N, C-alpha and C positions, 0 to 999 in steps of 0.2 A: 497484457499489462507490461509497461516498459520499466526497465531497471537501469538506473544511472548512478554514477559515483557522485559524491557531494561536489567534487571539483567540476565535473561535467555540468551539473545543475548550476553551479556558480557562474560558469562561463556562458551558459545559454539560458539564463533565468527567464528572460522575456519570452523566448521561444517556448520554453517549458510551460510557462503560465498560459500562453496562447493555446497550446495544445490541450491543456487541462480544461480551460474555459470553453473553447470553441468545439473541441472534439470529444469532450467528456472523457478524456484519457487520464488514467491514474498512473502515477510514477512512484516507484519504490526507490528511495535514496539509500545508497550504501556508503559506508566508510570502513576502510580496512577490510573490504570484502564481506561485511556483515550488514544486513538491513537495519537501518536506524530510524527511518521515518517513511511516511507515504504522503504524497500530495494528491488530493482527490478533489473533484469539482464540488463547489459549494452549492447546496440545494436547500434554501431556507424553508421551503414548505415541508421538508422531511425532518424537521428538528424536534420531533416528539421522541421521548425515550424509547418507545416501542419501535419506531422507525429507525432510530439510530442503531439499536441493537440488531435489527434485521440487516441494516446496511453493513455493519461490521461483519456480520456472519457472511454476507455475500462477498465482501472484500477478502476475507480469510479463505473462502472457498476458491475464489479466483486466484489468490496467491498460491494456494495449495496446488492448483492446476499448473501454475507457472513453475512451481518448485520441481516438478518432474523433469523439466527441461533445463533447469538451472544448474550450473556446474557445482555450486555449493548447496545442493538440495538438502543434505543432512542438516546443515546449520539452519537453513530456512525452515525446514520441517520442525526442528526443535523449537525455534522461535515461535512458529505458529501454534504448536502445542502449548507453550507457555501463555501466549496471548489468549487462546481459547479457554484455558483454565482460569485466567484472571477475569475474563468477561463472564464466565459461567458463575463465578462467585458474586457478581454484582446483581 
């Protein structure tokens, strides 16, 4: 999974969208060194609540794997824990 700053995404938005659409590549957006959003491929056939929850879980697991290599792994790990807890409540 690729990590980019908000400014990088702004400068290369068309290329980012092509990579997401054509390569099914997900991108984590950061601002001030903290993850703020994620761009993921749109998959309309998977838009049932159960499939969305499973997709979120897979994305979080992928991000957790990425966090071990990430220079700000502690911040990312804390964010992932927060997200997991909020989704578990739903």
